[in-house]
C-alpha positions as CSV (number, residue, x, y, z in Angstrom):
1,M,149.7,109.3,59.4
2,K,152.8,107.4,60.5
3,I,151.0,104.2,59.7
4,L,150.2,101.3,62.2
5,Y,148.8,98.7,60.2
6,I,145.5,99.2,61.8
7,I,142.8,98.5,60.0
8,P,140.2,101.5,59.7
9,L,136.3,101.2,59.5
10,A,133.0,103.2,58.2
11,M,131.5,106.9,57.3
12,M,128.4,108.8,55.6
13,L,127.6,111.2,53.5
14,S,126.6,114.7,54.8
15,C,125.5,117.7,52.2
16,C,127.7,120.7,51.6
17,S,126.9,123.4,52.2
18,S,127.8,125.9,50.2
19,V,130.4,128.4,52.2
20,K,131.8,131.0,50.7
21,N,135.6,130.4,51.1
22,Q,137.6,132.7,52.9
23,T,141.5,133.3,52.7
24,T,143.8,132.7,55.6
25,T,145.8,135.8,56.3
26,E,147.8,137.1,59.0
27,T,144.9,139.1,60.1
28,G,143.5,135.7,61.6
29,K,140.8,134.7,59.6
30,L,139.8,131.1,59.6
31,D,138.9,129.5,56.3
32,T,135.4,128.7,56.3
33,Q,134.9,125.8,53.6
34,L,137.9,124.2,54.7
35,L,136.7,123.9,58.7
36,K,133.1,122.7,57.4
37,D,134.8,120.2,55.0
38,V,136.7,118.5,58.6
39,E,134.1,119.1,60.2
40,V,131.5,117.3,58.1
41,L,134.1,114.4,57.2
42,S,134.8,113.9,60.7
43,S,131.7,113.7,62.0
44,D,129.6,110.6,63.6
45,T,127.5,110.2,60.4
46,Y,130.4,108.9,58.6
47,Q,131.8,106.4,61.4
48,G,135.1,106.6,61.2
49,R,135.6,106.0,57.6
50,K,136.9,102.6,57.2
51,T,138.2,101.0,54.0
52,G,135.5,99.0,52.5
53,T,132.4,99.9,54.3
54,K,129.5,102.1,54.0
55,G,130.8,105.1,55.5
56,A,133.8,104.7,53.2
57,E,131.4,105.0,50.1
58,M,129.6,108.2,52.1
59,A,132.9,109.6,52.7
60,R,133.7,109.2,48.6
61,A,130.2,110.5,47.8
62,Y,131.2,113.4,49.4
63,I,134.9,114.0,48.0
64,I,133.6,113.2,44.5
65,Q,130.2,116.4,45.4
66,R,133.2,118.6,45.9
67,F,135.0,117.9,43.1
68,Q,132.1,118.3,40.8
69,K,131.4,121.3,42.2
70,L,134.8,122.5,41.8
71,G,135.5,121.3,38.2
72,L,137.9,118.5,38.5
73,K,138.0,116.6,35.4
74,S,137.8,112.8,36.3
75,Y,140.1,110.5,34.0
76,P,138.3,108.1,31.2
77,Q,139.8,104.8,32.8
78,H,138.4,106.7,36.4
79,V,134.4,106.6,35.9
80,N,133.0,109.3,37.7
81,Y,136.6,109.9,39.6
82,A,137.1,106.8,40.5
83,Q,139.9,104.2,41.1
84,E,139.2,100.7,42.2
85,F,142.2,98.4,43.7
86,K,142.1,95.2,45.6
87,F,144.2,94.1,48.7
88,K,144.4,91.5,51.2
89,A,144.1,92.3,54.6
90,R,144.8,89.7,57.4
91,G,144.0,87.1,54.5
92,T,140.9,88.6,53.7
93,D,140.2,90.4,50.5
94,V,139.3,94.4,50.6
95,N,138.1,96.5,48.1
96,G,139.3,100.0,48.0
97,T,138.8,103.3,45.8
98,N,140.8,106.4,45.6
99,V,139.2,109.5,44.3
100,I,141.0,111.0,41.7
101,G,140.4,114.5,39.8
102,Y,142.7,116.7,37.4
103,I,143.1,120.5,36.3
104,P,144.7,120.5,33.3
105,G,147.7,122.5,33.1
106,K,150.2,123.9,30.4
107,S,152.8,121.3,30.3
108,A,152.7,117.3,30.3
109,S,154.3,117.5,33.4
110,V,152.3,116.4,36.3
111,I,152.4,117.4,39.9
112,V,150.1,115.0,42.2
113,V,148.4,116.9,45.6
114,S,147.9,113.9,47.7
115,A,145.6,113.4,51.2
116,H,144.2,110.1,52.5
117,Y,140.6,110.2,53.5
118,D,140.3,107.0,55.2
119,H,140.2,106.3,59.4
120,L,140.2,103.7,62.2
121,G,136.3,103.6,61.9
122,I,134.8,101.8,64.7
123,I,136.4,100.2,67.9
124,K,134.6,99.1,70.6
125,D,131.9,100.8,70.0
126,D,134.0,104.1,69.8
127,V,133.7,106.1,66.7
128,F,137.4,106.7,65.4
129,N,136.5,109.8,63.7
130,G,139.9,111.3,62.9
131,A,139.4,114.8,62.1
132,D,143.1,115.9,62.1
133,D,144.1,111.9,60.6
134,N,143.1,112.6,58.1
135,A,140.0,114.5,57.0
136,S,142.2,117.7,57.5
137,G,144.7,116.6,54.7
138,T,141.5,115.8,52.5
139,A,140.0,119.3,53.3
140,G,143.5,121.0,52.7
141,L,143.6,119.2,49.2
142,M,140.3,120.2,48.0
143,K,141.0,124.1,48.9
144,I,144.1,124.0,46.7
145,A,141.8,122.4,44.2
146,A,139.5,125.5,44.5
147,Y,142.8,127.7,44.0
148,F,143.6,126.0,41.0
149,A,140.5,125.4,39.4
150,K,140.0,130.0,38.9
151,N,143.4,130.0,38.4
152,K,145.0,127.5,35.5
153,P,148.6,126.0,36.7
154,N,151.5,125.4,34.2
155,N,151.6,121.9,35.3
156,T,148.5,119.1,35.3
157,I,148.1,118.7,38.7
158,I,146.5,115.1,40.0
159,F,144.4,115.7,43.5
160,A,144.4,112.1,44.7
161,S,142.4,111.3,47.5
162,F,143.7,108.1,48.5
163,D,141.7,105.0,50.5
164,A,143.2,102.7,52.6
165,E,146.6,104.0,54.1
166,E,145.6,103.2,57.5
167,M,146.2,99.5,56.3
168,G,149.3,99.8,54.4
169,L,149.5,102.9,52.0
170,Q,147.1,100.7,49.9
171,G,145.8,103.5,47.8
172,A,148.7,105.0,47.2
173,K,150.3,101.9,45.9
174,A,147.3,100.9,43.7
175,F,148.4,104.9,42.6
176,V,151.8,104.7,41.2
177,S,151.5,101.0,39.6
178,N,149.0,102.1,37.8
179,P,148.8,105.9,37.5
180,P,146.5,107.6,35.3
181,V,149.2,109.3,33.7
182,P,152.6,107.7,32.1
183,I,154.7,107.6,35.9
184,N,157.9,109.4,34.2
185,T,155.3,113.1,33.6
186,I,155.3,112.7,37.3
187,S,157.5,115.1,38.7
188,V,156.8,115.4,42.8
189,D,153.9,114.4,45.8
190,L,152.9,116.7,47.7
191,N,151.0,115.0,50.5
192,M,149.1,115.9,53.6
193,D,148.6,114.2,56.4
194,M,147.0,115.2,59.5
195,I,148.0,120.0,59.5
196,S,145.4,120.9,61.8
197,H,146.7,120.3,65.9
198,S,149.4,121.8,66.7
199,D,149.3,123.5,70.3
200,K,153.1,124.4,69.2
201,G,152.1,125.7,65.9
202,E,154.1,123.8,64.2
203,L,154.2,122.3,60.5
204,Y,156.6,120.0,59.6
205,V,157.8,119.2,55.8
206,C,159.7,115.8,55.6
207,G,161.0,115.0,52.1
208,T,164.1,117.8,51.7
209,F,167.1,115.5,52.8
210,K,166.2,113.2,49.9
211,Y,165.8,115.6,47.5
212,P,167.4,119.4,48.2
213,A,166.4,120.6,45.6
214,L,162.6,121.3,46.8
215,K,163.9,123.5,50.1
216,K,163.1,127.0,47.8
217,Y,160.0,125.8,47.2
218,I,159.5,126.5,51.1
219,D,158.7,129.4,53.0
220,T,160.4,128.8,56.7
221,T,160.1,132.8,57.8
222,K,156.5,132.4,58.0
223,T,155.2,134.2,61.4
224,N,152.0,132.9,61.8
225,I,152.9,129.2,61.8
226,K,156.5,127.9,62.6
227,V,157.3,125.8,59.2
228,I,160.1,123.1,60.7
229,L,162.0,120.9,57.7
230,G,162.6,117.7,58.8
231,H,161.6,114.2,59.9
232,D,163.1,112.7,57.1
233,D,166.6,111.6,58.3
234,P,167.3,108.0,58.0
235,K,169.0,107.9,61.0
236,L,166.2,108.5,62.8
237,G,164.8,105.5,62.2
238,H,160.9,105.6,63.8
239,D,161.2,109.2,63.5
240,D,161.8,109.2,60.0
241,W,158.8,109.9,58.2
242,T,160.0,109.4,55.0
243,N,157.8,105.9,54.1
244,Q,154.8,106.6,57.1
245,S,152.5,108.4,55.1
246,D,151.4,107.8,51.6
247,Q,154.5,109.4,50.0
248,G,155.9,106.2,50.6
249,A,154.4,104.5,47.5
250,F,156.2,107.5,45.6
251,N,159.2,107.4,47.1
252,A,159.4,103.4,46.3
253,K,159.4,105.0,42.6
254,N,162.1,107.2,42.7
255,I,159.4,110.0,42.3
256,P,160.2,113.2,44.7
257,F,158.2,114.3,47.5
258,L,157.4,116.6,50.0
259,Y,155.3,115.6,52.9
260,F,153.3,118.0,55.5
261,G,152.3,117.4,58.6
262,V,152.3,117.7,62.3
263,E,153.9,114.9,65.2
264,D,152.2,112.4,67.1
265,H,149.8,114.6,70.0
266,K,147.7,113.3,72.4
267,D,144.4,112.4,70.3
268,Y,146.4,110.8,67.5
269,H,144.7,107.5,66.6
270,K,142.4,108.0,69.7
271,A,138.4,108.4,69.3
272,S,139.2,111.5,71.0
273,D,140.7,113.0,67.2
274,E,137.3,115.3,66.9
275,Y,136.1,118.5,65.2
276,A,136.3,120.0,68.5
277,T,140.1,119.1,69.1
278,I,141.8,120.0,66.3
279,T,143.5,124.1,66.3
280,K,141.6,126.0,63.8
281,Q,143.6,128.8,63.5
282,F,147.0,126.8,63.3
283,F,145.2,125.0,60.7
284,S,143.9,127.4,58.4
285,N,147.4,128.4,58.8
286,A,148.7,125.5,57.7
287,A,146.4,124.8,54.7
288,N,147.1,128.3,53.5
289,T,151.0,127.0,54.0
290,V,150.8,124.5,51.6
291,L,148.9,126.2,48.9
292,E,151.9,128.5,48.7
293,V,154.0,125.5,48.4
294,V,152.0,124.2,45.6
295,K,151.6,127.5,43.8
296,S,155.8,128.0,44.0
297,V,156.0,124.3,42.4
298,D,154.1,124.7,39.9
299,K,155.9,128.0,38.9
300,Q,158.5,126.1,37.9
301,T,159.3,125.2,34.5
302,G,160.8,121.9,33.2
303,L,160.2,121.1,37.1
304,Q,160.4,117.1,36.2
305,Q,163.8,117.3,34.7
306,S,165.0,119.7,37.0
307,L,164.5,117.5,40.2
308,K,165.8,114.3,39.1
309,D,168.9,115.6,37.8
310,K,169.5,117.3,41.1
311,M,168.0,114.1,43.0
312,I,170.6,113.6,46.1
313,M,170.1,109.8,47.5
314,K,171.4,109.2,51.1
């Protein structure tokens, strides 16, 4: 999240044990599959999931395995979910790969649910495992995919696990430059980046300053988590998150977005961002909150035209 144009590093594949998915409720149950996905992706085996490394390849294999198990479809132009792209970093050519799956809906309108899977890799012999940043968003994406795999959506939902966010939103930029569907059919991007670590129990939702029509889809009255609208006023300077994660690439194309994330914490972009340091109950609650927003957005008919008609540029 909040890109520091730093180059990320490696990771690796671990087998996904089949754990029964338990839905978070007010009673405090933890979503075991959600936690399992973060634990696996942020393990030392994956060596920090840096773009262009063997570790990143292994992380993709894990995500692809999960997509296949859930029954997500792959677009014909993306062989086995892989959208490959190239970019330059510090004068060097870098290969990146997004993992793109989808669930067809009842209309041509498209919702993108996104989260980047890359992180910073190994720096001075320390593995930067990125449990919160952003194994958590990747796990949240798979939780949402699991729900809609069993409950057919009204809109087609693309599940985009982006590469190279830490290197300047490169995966998201590649996606919007060459989307698998006509770009004018994409109604909204719902992006997750760092949703598992908050001692205050606060989940921020960014995007309603520019797109106030999206407020109605967000429940800010929950008792088990504080859902706060904000960090999206241009006057905030660095504290304006509008373009600081993958939603920025969609925003550049004037595609409405909501971004879900926590404020920076003591483990942000440090080797201590480990599975052991995430706030597990908050994470389960946060992922469930994002799922509820996606469900609410998906209920809207004519979503694409409705949002673009009401777009307020500030």
